[in-house]
Structure formats: structure tokens, C-alpha cells
N, CA, C and O atoms as a Tinker XYZ file with bonds, in Angstrom:
   516  protein
     1  N     97.993000   79.883000  105.346000    73     2
     2  CA    99.275000   80.373000  104.916000    64     1     3
     3  C     99.819000   80.165000  103.954000    63     2     4     5
     4  O     99.915000   80.967000  103.024000    81     3
     5  N    100.694000   78.055000  104.016000    73     3     6
     6  CA   101.084000   77.734000  102.716000    64     5     7
     7  C    100.452000   77.725000  101.440000    63     6     8     9
     8  O    100.894000   77.800000  100.294000    81     7
     9  N     98.945000   77.581000  102.074000    73     7    10
    10  CA    97.888000   77.232000  100.940000    64     9    11
    11  C     97.984000   78.462000   99.756000    63    10    12    13
    12  O     97.923000   78.350000   98.532000    81    11
    13  N     98.217000   80.072000  100.875000    73    11    14
    14  CA    98.235000   81.374000   99.823000    64    13    15
    15  C     99.068000   81.392000   99.190000    63    14    16    17
    16  O     98.919000   81.622000   97.990000    81    15
    17  N    100.709000   81.077000   99.924000    73    15    18
    18  CA   102.095000   81.152000   99.423000    64    17    19
    19  C    101.883000   80.417000   97.999000    63    18    20    21
    20  O    102.065000   81.194000   97.062000    81    19
    21  N    101.595000   79.307000   97.679000    73    19    22
    22  CA   101.015000   78.062000   96.869000    64    21    23
    23  C     99.981000   79.016000   95.811000    63    22    24    25
    24  O     99.799000   78.354000   94.789000    81    23
    25  N     99.468000   79.958000   95.762000    73    23    26
    26  CA    98.275000   80.044000   94.753000    64    25    27
    27  C     99.264000   81.121000   94.465000    63    26    28    29
    28  O     99.817000   81.048000   93.367000    81    27
    29  N     99.575000   82.071000   95.224000    73    27    30
    30  CA    99.573000   83.212000   94.670000    64    29    31
    31  C    101.614000   82.994000   93.568000    63    30    32    33
    32  O    102.434000   83.765000   93.070000    81    31
    33  N    101.539000   82.247000   93.658000    73    31    34
    34  CA   102.425000   81.543000   92.943000    64    33    35
    35  C    102.208000   80.730000   91.304000    63    34    36    37
    36  O    103.003000   80.532000   90.385000    81    35
    37  N    100.883000   80.434000   91.468000    73    35    38
    38  CA   100.159000   79.832000   90.298000    64    37    39
    39  C     99.382000   80.542000   89.305000    63    38    40    41
    40  O     98.391000   81.177000   89.663000    81    39
    41  N     99.887000   80.477000   87.573000    73    39    42
    42  CA    99.812000   81.857000   87.648000    64    41    43
    43  C     98.978000   80.522000   85.674000    63    42    44    45
    44  O     98.218000   80.787000   84.742000    81    43
    45  N     99.504000   79.705000   85.948000    73    43    46
    46  CA    98.605000   79.255000   84.527000    64    45    47
    47  C     97.291000   78.701000   84.492000    63    46    48    49
    48  O     96.965000   77.623000   83.994000    81    47
    49  N     96.547000   79.559000   85.079000    73    47    50
    50  CA    94.581000   79.357000   84.335000    64    49    51
    51  C     93.672000   78.019000   84.713000    63    50    52    53
    52  O     92.478000   77.739000   84.612000    81    51
    53  N     95.019000   77.245000   85.266000    73    51    54
    54  CA    93.937000   76.104000   86.433000    64    53    55
    55  C     94.233000   76.093000   87.854000    63    54    56    57
    56  O     95.263000   76.251000   88.508000    81    55
    57  N     92.677000   75.793000   88.212000    73    55    58
    58  CA    92.812000   75.105000   89.486000    64    57    59
    59  C     93.066000   74.688000   90.470000    63    58    60    61
    60  O     92.526000   73.611000   90.722000    81    59
    61  N     93.799000   75.156000   91.314000    73    59    62
    62  CA    94.535000   74.092000   92.338000    64    61    63
    63  C     94.152000   73.386000   92.872000    63    62    64    65
    64  O     93.511000   73.741000   93.862000    81    63
    65  N     94.271000   72.067000   92.610000    73    63    66
    66  CA    94.405000   70.534000   93.010000    64    65    67
    67  C     93.759000   70.837000   94.192000    63    66    68    69
    68  O     94.274000   71.792000   94.773000    81    67
    69  N     92.755000   70.319000   94.774000    73    67    70
    70  CA    92.439000   70.382000   96.275000    64    69    71
    71  C     92.413000   71.940000   97.068000    63    70    72    73
    72  O     91.870000   72.238000   98.132000    81    71
    73  N     92.803000   72.357000   96.607000    73    71    74
    74  CA    92.348000   73.852000   97.706000    64    73    75
    75  C     90.719000   74.546000   97.463000    63    74    76    77
    76  O     89.980000   74.971000   98.351000    81    75
    77  N     90.478000   74.510000   96.158000    73    75    78
    78  CA    88.768000   74.779000   96.691000    64    77    79
    79  C     88.858000   75.850000   96.281000    63    78    80    81
    80  O     87.993000   76.570000   96.781000    81    79
    81  N     89.719000   76.538000   95.345000    73    79    82
    82  CA    90.087000   78.334000   95.333000    64    81    83
    83  C     90.269000   78.327000   93.340000    63    82    84    85
    84  O     91.152000   77.934000   92.578000    81    83
    85  N     88.941000   78.970000   93.157000    73    83    86
    86  CA    89.483000   78.526000   91.553000    64    85    87
    87  C     90.155000   79.660000   90.824000    63    86    88    89
    88  O     90.175000   80.869000   91.052000    81    87
    89  N     90.802000   78.778000   89.701000    73    87    90
    90  CA    91.900000   79.456000   88.944000    64    89    91
    91  C     91.832000   81.282000   88.534000    63    90    92    93
    92  O     92.728000   82.088000   88.284000    81    91
    93  N     90.424000   81.408000   88.611000    73    91    94
    94  CA    90.712000   83.052000   88.473000    64    93    95
    95  C     90.898000   83.915000   89.955000    63    94    96    97
    96  O     91.185000   85.110000   89.883000    81    95
    97  N     90.753000   83.378000   91.056000    73    95    98
    98  CA    90.888000   83.917000   91.731000    64    97    99
    99  C     92.569000   84.082000   92.435000    63    98   100   101
   100  O     93.139000   84.972000   93.067000    81    99
   101  N     93.045000   82.413000   91.825000    73    99   102
   102  CA    94.393000   82.810000   91.765000    64   101   103
   103  C     95.558000   83.067000   91.318000    63   102   104   105
   104  O     96.742000   82.949000   91.634000    81   103
   105  N     94.219000   83.855000   89.631000    73   103   106
   106  CA    95.166000   83.956000   89.379000    64   105   107
   107  C     95.386000   86.191000   89.402000    63   106   108   109
   108  O     96.309000   86.776000   88.835000    81   107
   109  N     94.317000   86.847000   90.161000    73   107   110
   110  CA    93.941000   87.404000   90.625000    64   109   111
   111  C     94.736000   88.081000   91.544000    63   110   112   113
   112  O     94.906000   89.297000   91.639000    81   111
   113  N     95.274000   87.049000   92.308000    73   111   114
   114  CA    95.882000   86.814000   93.868000    64   113   115
   115  C     97.202000   87.246000   93.067000    63   114   116   117
   116  O     97.825000   88.155000   93.615000    81   115
   117  N     97.747000   86.753000   91.858000    73   115   118
   118  CA    99.156000   86.338000   91.117000    64   117   119
   119  C     99.416000   87.906000   91.298000    63   118   120   121
   120  O    100.441000   88.384000   91.784000    81   119
   121  N     97.793000   88.964000   90.602000    73   119   122
   122  CA    98.540000   89.917000   89.675000    64   121   123
   123  C     98.470000   90.987000   90.981000    63   122   124   125
   124  O     99.224000   91.959000   90.932000    81   123
   125  N     97.808000   90.869000   91.847000    73   123   126
   126  CA    98.121000   91.869000   92.956000    64   125   127
   127  C     99.487000   91.763000   93.590000    63   126   128   129
   128  O    100.082000   92.780000   93.945000    81   127
   129  N    100.144000   90.213000   93.783000    73   127   130
   130  CA   101.307000   89.860000   94.702000    64   129   131
   131  C    102.358000   90.681000   93.564000    63   130   132   133
   132  O    103.196000   91.527000   93.875000    81   131
   133  N    102.086000   90.223000   92.290000    73   131   134
   134  CA   103.395000   91.216000   91.283000    64   133   135
   135  C    102.826000   93.024000   91.636000    63   134   136   137
   136  O    103.666000   93.886000   91.891000    81   135
   137  N    101.974000   93.203000   91.608000    73   135   138
   138  CA   101.746000   94.886000   91.910000    64   137   139
   139  C    102.592000   95.186000   92.729000    63   138   140   141
   140  O    103.601000   95.876000   92.586000    81   139
   141  N    101.938000   94.337000   94.186000    73   139   142
   142  CA   102.469000   94.587000   95.693000    64   141   143
   143  C    104.217000   94.897000   95.599000    63   142   144   145
   144  O    105.001000   95.682000   96.132000    81   143
   145  N    104.282000   93.906000   94.703000    73   143   146
   146  CA   106.309000   93.728000   94.744000    64   145   147
   147  C    106.174000   95.243000   93.887000    63   146   148   149
   148  O    105.788000   96.281000   94.425000    81   147
   149  N    106.387000   95.179000   93.126000    73   147   150
   150  CA   106.298000   96.648000   92.737000    64   149   151
   151  C    105.852000   97.351000   92.912000    63   150   152   153
   152  O    105.825000   98.182000   92.005000    81   151
   153  N    105.291000   97.599000   93.873000    73   151   154
   154  CA   105.226000   99.029000   94.143000    64   153   155
   155  C    106.131000   99.341000   95.581000    63   154   156   157
   156  O    106.498000  100.495000   95.804000    81   155
   157  N    106.487000   98.140000   96.607000    73   155   158
   158  CA   107.414000   98.546000   97.079000    64   157   159
   159  C    108.973000   98.470000   96.533000    63   158   160   161
   160  O    109.994000   98.379000   97.214000    81   159
   161  N    108.894000   98.509000   95.664000    73   159   162
   162  CA   110.583000   98.770000   94.157000    64   161   163
   163  C    110.153000  100.057000   94.052000    63   162   164   165
   164  O    111.138000  100.709000   93.706000    81   163
   165  N    108.875000  101.022000   94.206000    73   163   166
   166  CA   108.535000  101.943000   93.577000    64   165   167
   167  C    109.116000  102.733000   94.775000    63   166   168   169
   168  O    109.939000  103.627000   94.576000    81   167
   169  N    108.652000  102.375000   96.138000    73   167   170
   170  CA   108.529000  103.226000   97.058000    64   169   171
   171  C    110.145000  102.859000   97.584000    63   170   172   173
   172  O    110.704000  103.570000   98.418000    81   171
   173  N    110.397000  102.396000   97.350000    73   171   174
   174  CA   111.747000  102.680000   97.997000    64   173   175
   175  C    112.943000  103.438000   96.946000    63   174   176   177
   176  O    114.037000  103.772000   97.402000    81   175
   177  N    112.644000  103.612000   95.776000    73   175   178
   178  CA   113.180000  104.130000   94.601000    64   177   179
   179  C    112.688000  105.949000   95.094000    63   178   180   181
   180  O    113.420000  106.924000   94.928000    81   179
   181  N    111.255000  105.976000   95.716000    73   179   182
   182  CA   111.090000  107.705000   96.123000    64   181   183
   183  C    111.211000  107.622000   97.032000    63   182   184   185
   184  O    110.530000  108.603000   97.329000    81   183
   185  N    111.737000  107.028000   98.519000    73   183   186
   186  CA   112.337000  107.010000   99.850000    64   185   187
   187  C    114.553000  106.729000   99.543000    63   186   188   189
   188  O    115.402000  106.772000  100.433000    81   187
   189  N    114.696000  106.580000   98.654000    73   187   190
   190  CA   115.962000  107.039000   98.188000    64   189   191
   191  C    116.447000  108.400000   97.118000    63   190   192   193
   192  O    117.562000  108.625000   96.649000    81   191
   193  N    115.505000  108.969000   96.995000    73   191   194
   194  CA   114.587000  109.852000   96.248000    64   193   195
   195  C    114.802000  111.611000   97.312000    63   194   196   197
   196  O    115.257000  112.754000   97.285000    81   195
   197  N    114.253000  110.861000   97.903000    73   195   198
   198  CA   113.703000  111.906000   99.393000    64   197   199
   199  C    115.136000  111.938000  100.439000    63   198   200   201
   200  O    115.512000  113.002000  100.933000    81   199
   201  N    115.643000  111.018000  100.615000    73   199   202
   202  CA   116.811000  111.188000  101.451000    64   201   203
   203  C    117.869000  111.767000  100.660000    63   202   204   205
   204  O    118.804000  112.256000  101.294000    81   203
   205  N    117.898000  111.798000   99.738000    73   203   206
   206  CA   118.931000  113.333000   98.367000    64   205   207
   207  C    118.801000  114.037000   99.092000    63   206   208   209
   208  O    119.542000  114.579000   99.911000    81   207
   209  N    116.941000  114.149000   98.631000    73   207   210
   210  CA   116.094000  115.525000   99.298000    64   209   211
   211  C    116.921000  115.943000  100.555000    63   210   212   213
   212  O    117.818000  116.780000  100.459000    81   211
   213  N    116.523000  115.205000  102.007000    73   211   214
   214  CA   116.994000  115.450000  102.906000    64   213   215
   215  C    118.327000  115.785000  102.898000    63   214   216   217
   216  O    118.647000  116.863000  103.399000    81   215
   217  N    118.926000  115.271000  102.558000    73   215   218
   218  CA   120.876000  115.926000  102.719000    64   217   219
   219  C    120.653000  117.340000  101.575000    63   218   220   221
   220  O    120.260000  118.290000  102.253000    81   219
   221  N    120.732000  117.575000  100.697000    73   219   222
   222  CA   120.288000  119.012000  100.144000    64   221   223
   223  C    119.884000  119.627000  101.419000    63   222   224   225
   224  O    120.845000  120.118000  102.010000    81   223
   225  N    118.917000  119.732000  101.935000    73   223   226
   226  CA   118.246000  120.507000  102.721000    64   225   227
   227  C    118.976000  120.903000  103.903000    63   226   228   229
   228  O    119.161000  122.001000  104.428000    81   227
   229  N    119.416000  119.501000  104.244000    73   227   230
   230  CA   120.783000  119.816000  105.890000    64   229   231
   231  C    121.793000  120.763000  105.576000    63   230   232   233
   232  O    121.967000  121.647000  106.415000    81   231
   233  N    122.368000  120.774000  104.745000    73   231   234
   234  CA   123.523000  121.365000  103.734000    64   233   235
   235  C    123.296000  122.578000  103.393000    63   234   236   237
   236  O    124.262000  123.333000  103.507000    81   235
   237  N    122.073000  123.134000  102.907000    73   235   238
   238  CA   121.691000  124.322000  102.994000    64   237   239
   239  C    120.852000  124.691000  103.937000    63   238   240   241
   240  O    120.011000  125.467000  103.484000    81   239
   241  N    120.688000  124.402000  105.370000    73   239   242
   242  CA   120.444000  124.508000  106.770000    64   241   243
   243  C    118.329000  125.112000  105.863000    63   242   244   245
   244  O    117.930000  126.220000  105.506000    81   243
   245  N    117.808000  124.100000  105.857000    73   243   246
   246  CA   116.779000  124.416000  104.921000    64   245   247
   247  C    115.858000  123.679000  105.937000    63   246   248   249
   248  O    116.394000  122.669000  106.392000    81   247
   249  N    114.522000  123.949000  106.439000    73   247   250
   250  CA   113.418000  122.985000  107.125000    64   249   251
   251  C    113.722000  121.666000  107.241000    63   250   252   253
   252  O    114.942000  121.656000  107.076000    81   251
   253  N    113.260000  120.208000  107.478000    73   251   254
   254  CA   112.532000  119.542000  106.920000    64   253   255
   255  C    111.445000  119.422000  106.183000    63   254   256   257
   256  O    111.437000  118.658000  105.217000    81   255
   257  N    110.645000  119.972000  106.442000    73   255   258
   258  CA   108.986000  119.857000  106.218000    64   257   259
   259  C    109.088000  121.202000  105.327000    63   258   260   261
   260  O    110.093000  121.912000  105.378000    81   259
   261  N    107.790000  121.554000  104.369000    73   259   262
   262  CA   108.062000  122.032000  103.010000    64   261   263
   263  C    106.451000  122.035000  103.140000    63   262   264   265
   264  O    105.888000  121.067000  102.628000    81   263
   265  N    105.364000  123.349000  103.985000    73   263   266
   266  CA   104.186000  122.969000  104.081000    64   265   267
   267  C    103.336000  123.375000  102.361000    63   266   268   269
   268  O    102.204000  123.038000  102.014000    81   267
   269  N    104.254000  124.096000  101.651000    73   267   270
   270  CA   103.773000  124.954000  100.367000    64   269   271
   271  C    103.776000  123.473000   99.385000    63   270   272   273
   272  O    102.830000  123.033000   98.731000    81   271
   273  N    105.451000  122.769000   99.555000    73   271   274
   274  CA   105.627000  121.995000   98.613000    64   273   275
   275  C    104.113000  120.550000   98.480000    63   274   276   277
   276  O    103.397000  120.114000   97.578000    81   275
   277  N    104.337000  120.232000  100.303000    73   275   278
   278  CA   103.327000  119.096000  100.017000    64   277   279
   279  C    101.589000  119.893000   99.844000    63   278   280   281
   280  O    100.899000  119.357000   98.977000    81   279
   281  N    101.057000  120.854000  100.462000    73   279   282
   282  CA    99.516000  121.357000   99.894000    64   281   283
   283  C     99.473000  120.922000   98.097000    63   282   284   285
   284  O     98.677000  120.216000   97.478000    81   283
   285  N    100.816000  121.765000   97.596000    73   283   286
   286  CA   101.025000  121.474000   95.909000    64   285   287
   287  C    100.842000  119.676000   95.952000    63   286   288   289
   288  O     99.739000  119.222000   95.647000    81   287
   289  N    101.859000  118.816000   96.302000    73   287   290
   290  CA   101.681000  117.893000   95.979000    64   289   291
   291  C    100.318000  117.278000   96.222000    63   290   292   293
   292  O     99.926000  116.508000   95.345000    81   291
   293  N     99.343000  117.538000   97.512000    73   291   294
   294  CA    98.077000  117.379000   97.461000    64   293   295
   295  C     97.136000  117.024000   96.483000    63   294   296   297
   296  O     96.626000  116.007000   96.014000    81   295
   297  N     97.082000  118.665000   96.307000    73   295   298
   298  CA    96.429000  118.558000   95.227000    64   297   299
   299  C     96.915000  118.255000   94.004000    63   298   300   301
   300  O     96.161000  118.323000   93.034000    81   299
   301  N     97.973000  117.952000   93.887000    73   299   302
   302  CA    98.246000  117.066000   92.117000    64   301   303
   303  C     98.146000  115.423000   91.859000    63   302   304   305
   304  O     97.742000  114.834000   90.857000    81   303
   305  N     98.788000  114.755000   93.434000    73   303   306
   306  CA    98.268000  113.604000   93.659000    64   305   307
   307  C     96.445000  113.408000   93.701000    63   306   308   309
   308  O     96.137000  112.391000   93.078000    81   307
   309  N     95.521000  113.965000   94.142000    73   307   310
   310  CA    94.039000  114.043000   94.387000    64   309   311
   311  C     93.692000  114.128000   93.515000    63   310   312   313
   312  O     92.943000  113.167000   93.340000    81   311
   313  N     93.733000  115.071000   92.201000    73   311   314
   314  CA    93.741000  115.117000   90.206000    64   313   315
   315  C     94.015000  114.218000   89.910000    63   314   316   317
   316  O     93.384000  113.687000   88.996000    81   315
   317  N     95.020000  113.608000   90.471000    73   315   318
   318  CA    95.559000  112.056000   89.837000    64   317   319
   319  C     94.888000  111.002000   89.811000    63   318   320   321
   320  O     94.580000  110.386000   88.791000    81   319
   321  N     94.568000  110.671000   91.107000    73   319   322
   322  CA    93.944000  109.737000   91.851000    64   321   323
   323  C     91.987000  109.643000   90.910000    63   322   324   325
   324  O     91.224000  108.710000   90.659000    81   323
   325  N     91.921000  111.482000   90.639000    73   323   326
   326  CA    90.513000  111.163000   89.928000    64   325   327
   327  C     90.514000  110.997000   88.938000    63   326   328   329
   328  O     89.504000  110.567000   88.381000    81   327
   329  N     91.826000  111.306000   88.166000    73   327   330
   330  CA    91.421000  110.681000   86.503000    64   329   331
   331  C     92.170000  109.048000   86.373000    63   330   332   333
   332  O     92.475000  108.635000   85.254000    81   331
   333  N     92.387000  108.315000   87.443000    73   331   334
   334  CA    92.449000  106.981000   87.719000    64   333   335
   335  C     91.365000  106.741000   87.737000    63   334   336   337
   336  O     90.846000  106.588000   86.631000    81   335
   337  N     90.700000  106.624000   88.663000    73   335   338
   338  CA    89.952000  106.563000   89.010000    64   337   339
   339  C     90.102000  105.311000   90.826000    63   338   340   341
   340  O     89.735000  104.223000   91.271000    81   339
   341  N     90.882000  106.514000   91.183000    73   339   342
   342  CA    91.523000  105.655000   92.773000    64   341   343
   343  C     90.925000  107.425000   93.277000    63   342   344   345
   344  O     90.956000  108.543000   92.761000    81   343
   345  N     90.337000  106.725000   94.762000    73   343   346
   346  CA    89.790000  107.553000   95.633000    64   345   347
   347  C     90.391000  108.550000   96.347000    63   346   348   349
   348  O     91.187000  108.333000   97.261000    81   347
   349  N     89.845000  110.279000   95.755000    73   347   350
   350  CA    91.250000  110.734000   96.171000    64   349   351
   351  C     91.522000  110.867000   97.977000    63   350   352   353
   352  O     92.640000  110.679000   98.456000    81   351
   353  N     90.685000  111.108000   98.561000    73   351   354
   354  CA    90.858000  110.502000   99.900000    64   353   355
   355  C     91.790000  109.914000  100.188000    63   354   356   357
   356  O     92.794000  110.216000  100.834000    81   355
   357  N     91.407000  108.862000   99.605000    73   355   358
   358  CA    92.855000  107.779000   99.811000    64   357   359
   359  C     94.588000  108.312000   99.382000    63   358   360   361
   360  O     95.672000  108.361000   99.965000    81   359
   361  N     94.145000  108.584000   98.268000    73   359   362
   362  CA    95.383000  108.802000   97.465000    64   361   363
   363  C     96.210000  109.968000   98.756000    63   362   364   365
   364  O     97.336000  109.618000   99.109000    81   363
   365  N     95.693000  111.128000   99.320000    73   363   366
   366  CA    95.227000  111.881000   99.795000    64   365   367
   367  C     96.529000  111.593000  101.237000    63   366   368   369
   368  O     97.569000  112.131000  101.618000    81   367
   369  N     95.897000  110.739000  101.533000    73   367   370
   370  CA    96.453000  110.142000  102.998000    64   369   371
   371  C     97.242000  109.120000  103.338000    63   370   372   373
   372  O     97.530000  108.779000  104.485000    81   371
   373  N     97.696000  108.485000  102.036000    73   371   374
   374  CA    98.447000  107.781000  101.834000    64   373   375
   375  C     99.611000  108.712000  101.394000    63   374   376   377
   376  O    100.748000  108.257000  101.520000    81   375
   377  N     99.520000  109.450000  101.098000    73   375   378
   378  CA   100.859000  110.639000  100.766000    64   377   379
   379  C    101.308000  111.515000  102.186000    63   378   380   381
   380  O    102.352000  112.016000  102.603000    81   379
   381  N     99.989000  111.405000  102.638000    73   379   382
   382  CA    99.922000  112.230000  104.428000    64   381   383
   383  C    100.928000  110.929000  104.851000    63   382   384   385
   384  O    101.939000  111.456000  105.316000    81   383
   385  N    101.067000  109.588000  104.886000    73   383   386
   386  CA   102.063000  108.377000  105.971000    64   385   387
   387  C    103.255000  108.767000  104.936000    63   386   388   389
   388  O    104.385000  108.785000  105.423000    81   387
   389  N    103.155000  108.991000  103.948000    73   387   390
   390  CA   104.775000  109.291000  103.061000    64   389   391
   391  C    105.106000  110.356000  103.452000    63   390   392   393
   392  O    106.063000  110.421000  102.680000    81   391
   393  N    105.149000  111.069000  103.867000    73   391   394
   394  CA   105.707000  112.845000  103.826000    64   393   395
   395  C    106.100000  112.499000  105.372000    63   394   396   397
   396  O    107.250000  112.469000  105.810000    81   395
   397  N    105.012000  112.269000  106.039000    73   395   398
   398  CA   104.927000  112.017000  107.680000    64   397   399
   399  C    106.852000  111.075000  108.043000    63   398   400   401
   400  O    107.801000  111.476000  108.717000    81   399
   401  N    106.706000  110.037000  107.380000    73   399   402
   402  CA   108.163000  109.377000  107.469000    64   401   403
   403  C    109.164000  110.130000  106.809000    63   402   404   405
   404  O    110.327000  110.306000  107.172000    81   403
   405  N    108.523000  110.603000  105.687000    73   403   406
   406  CA   110.192000  111.269000  104.897000    64   405   407
   407  C    110.611000  112.600000  106.028000    63   406   408   409
   408  O    111.805000  112.808000  106.248000    81   407
   409  N    109.801000  113.253000  106.543000    73   407   410
   410  CA   109.710000  114.143000  107.359000    64   409   411
   411  C    110.745000  113.508000  108.698000    63   410   412   413
   412  O    111.583000  114.378000  108.939000    81   411
   413  N    110.849000  112.857000  109.191000    73   411   414
   414  CA   111.207000  111.817000  110.335000    64   413   415
   415  C    112.700000  111.736000  109.782000    63   414   416   417
   416  O    113.714000  112.126000  110.360000    81   415
   417  N    112.616000  111.234000  108.728000    73   415   418
   418  CA   114.067000  111.137000  107.978000    64   417   419
   419  C    114.744000  112.204000  107.948000    63   418   420   421
   420  O    115.893000  112.140000  108.384000    81   419
   421  N    114.241000  113.485000  107.432000    73   419   422
   422  CA   114.547000  114.431000  107.231000    64   421   423
   423  C    115.597000  114.521000  108.530000    63   422   424   425
   424  O    116.806000  114.293000  108.570000    81   423
   425  N    114.448000  115.040000  109.822000    73   423   426
   426  CA   115.122000  115.475000  110.711000    64   425   427
   427  C    116.130000  114.501000  111.399000    63   426   428   429
   428  O    117.126000  114.663000  112.104000    81   427
   429  N    115.719000  113.842000  111.095000    73   427   430
   430  CA   117.262000  112.104000  111.756000    64   429   431
   431  C    118.615000  113.529000  110.418000    63   430   432   433
   432  O    119.297000  114.498000  110.752000    81   431
   433  N    118.435000  113.029000  109.352000    73   431   434
   434  CA   119.640000  113.545000  108.779000    64   433   435
   435  C    119.802000  114.777000  109.470000    63   434   436   437
   436  O    120.749000  114.679000  110.251000    81   435
   437  N    119.262000  115.906000  109.502000    73   435   438
   438  CA   119.261000  117.173000  109.286000    64   437   439
   439  C    120.357000  117.487000  111.124000    63   438   440   441
   440  O    121.052000  118.483000  111.329000    81   439
   441  N    120.131000  116.181000  112.239000    73   439   442
   442  CA   120.606000  116.220000  113.199000    64   441   443
   443  C    122.168000  115.705000  112.960000    63   442   444   445
   444  O    123.127000  116.308000  113.444000    81   443
   445  N    122.286000  114.572000  112.192000    73   443   446
   446  CA   123.558000  114.204000  112.211000    64   445   447
   447  C    124.328000  115.807000  111.275000    63   446   448   449
   448  O    125.455000  116.016000  111.723000    81   447
   449  N    123.988000  116.685000  110.339000    73   447   450
   450  CA   124.562000  118.080000  109.973000    64   449   451
   451  C    124.621000  118.180000  111.488000    63   450   452   453
   452  O    125.674000  117.647000  111.840000    81   451
   453  N    123.982000  118.607000  112.474000    73   451   454
   454  CA   124.109000  119.266000  113.661000    64   453   455
   455  C    124.842000  119.214000  114.035000    63   454   456   457
   456  O    125.545000  120.102000  114.517000    81   455
   457  N    125.091000  117.334000  113.921000    73   455   458
   458  CA   126.543000  117.031000  115.085000    64   457   459
   459  C    127.754000  117.295000  114.413000    63   458   460   461
   460  O    128.695000  117.699000  115.095000    81   459
   461  N    127.958000  117.082000  112.744000    73   459   462
   462  CA   128.849000  117.315000  112.413000    64   461   463
   463  C    129.541000  115.484000  111.777000    63   462   464   465
   464  O    130.572000  114.951000  111.367000    81   463
   465  N    128.278000  115.215000  112.055000    73   463   466
   466  CA   128.290000  113.034000  111.722000    64   465   467
   467  C    127.919000  112.767000  110.114000    63   466   468   469
   468  O    127.850000  111.629000  109.649000    81   467
   469  N    127.759000  113.611000  109.570000    73   467   470
   470  CA   126.559000  113.557000  108.521000    64   469   471
   471  C    128.080000  113.383000  107.106000    63   470   472   473
   472  O    129.174000  113.939000  107.011000    81   471
   473  N    127.290000  112.238000  106.168000    73   471   474
   474  CA   128.516000  112.339000  105.397000    64   473   475
   475  C    128.011000  112.816000  104.230000    63   474   476   477
   476  O    126.847000  113.216000  104.234000    81   475
   477  N    128.846000  112.866000  102.929000    73   475   478
   478  CA   128.041000  113.548000  101.650000    64   477   479
   479  C    126.898000  113.251000  101.015000    63   478   480   481
   480  O    126.577000  112.114000  100.668000    81   479
   481  N    126.346000  114.113000  100.869000    73   479   482
   482  CA   125.334000  114.075000   99.521000    64   481   483
   483  C    125.193000  112.389000   98.775000    63   482   484   485
   484  O    126.242000  112.388000   98.130000    81   483
   485  N    124.626000  111.195000   98.533000    73   483   486
   486  CA   124.032000  110.277000   97.970000    64   485   487
   487  C    123.660000  110.628000   96.755000    63   486   488   489
   488  O    122.913000  111.516000   96.345000    81   487
   489  N    124.068000  110.094000   96.414000    73   487   490
   490  CA   123.821000  110.427000   94.326000    64   489   491
   491  C    122.723000  109.679000   94.393000    63   490   492   493
   492  O    122.104000  110.107000   93.419000    81   491
   493  N    121.765000  108.497000   95.078000    73   491   494
   494  CA   121.219000  107.746000   94.943000    64   493   495
   495  C    119.986000  107.594000   96.194000    63   494   496   497
   496  O    118.953000  106.949000   96.014000    81   495
   497  N    120.234000  108.129000   97.143000    73   495   498
   498  CA   120.247000  108.149000   98.086000    64   497   499
   499  C    120.352000  106.918000   98.928000    63   498   500   501
   500  O    121.221000  106.081000   98.683000    81   499
   501  N    119.310000  106.740000  100.133000    73   499   502
   502  CA   119.545000  105.766000  100.950000    64   501   503
   503  C    118.480000  105.571000  101.529000    63   502   504   505
   504  O    117.629000  106.458000  101.606000    81   503
   505  N    118.294000  104.164000  102.136000    73   503   506
   506  CA   116.773000  103.535000  102.583000    64   505   507
   507  C    117.381000  102.791000  103.733000    63   506   508   509
   508  O    118.449000  102.180000  103.764000    81   507
   509  N    116.378000  102.988000  104.783000    73   507   510
   510  CA   116.359000  102.543000  105.832000    64   509   511
   511  C    117.307000  103.022000  107.015000    63   510   512   513
   512  O    117.212000  104.248000  106.949000    81   511
   513  N    117.961000  102.794000  107.807000    73   511   514
   514  CA   118.187000  103.383000  109.132000    64   513   515
   515  C    119.743000  102.778000  109.214000    63   514   516
   516  O    120.440000  102.999000  110.205000    81   515
């Protein structure tokens, strides 16, 4: 495990002495680590936005789920996936996973409004619980 951490920080293009890992592999893993970090930041921003949507829906007594929008999003993301060379089925499953979590958050937010314990709509949303 410590070896992998050491490898992911390696970006000079030279093999790490004593690891048996080619420099090319270490560099590829470093790139993957950077992409993973970017994905986490992008997902956090997405959930900040969806939290705001949850507050707006609750304020206007709209349901947490919106099946028509979800269907449009599936079609849009499948098309984007195809254009990008990503498996559309994977993109759809990933979206379904996110939507399930968003709906759960929206249900919690609605419950807060129903109990009268909700705060004002966040400008940028909140992430986490």
C-alpha cells in the first residue's frame, strides 16, 4: 500500500528504484489519481447544486423525484457517452446511482421543511449530512 502511494506521487518519467514498477505505469497511475481527484471535486460541486434544487423543490412543495427529467438526462448522457467513447450502459448506471442519492437527499430536505426545521435555500448548496 505504501508503495502505491509512493508511485502515485511519482511523475518524473523514471522508474522508481526497487519497486519493479515501470515509469510508464507509474505515470499512468499518477494521471488516473489526478483524474480521480478532479472527479471528486466535480461531484462535490454537482451535489452542492442538487442540494439547492432540493431546497427549491421543498419550498415549492414539488416531489423529490422528477421521472421526466431523469429520462431526459439518461438520453442526454447516453448520447454524450457514445460521442466520448464511453460505454452508454455504464454512463446510465452511474447516473442512476447519483440520482438515487440525490433523491434521498431531497427526501431528507423535504422532511426538514415539513417539520419546519429547514433553513433558507443555500446559494451554493451543501454537501454531506
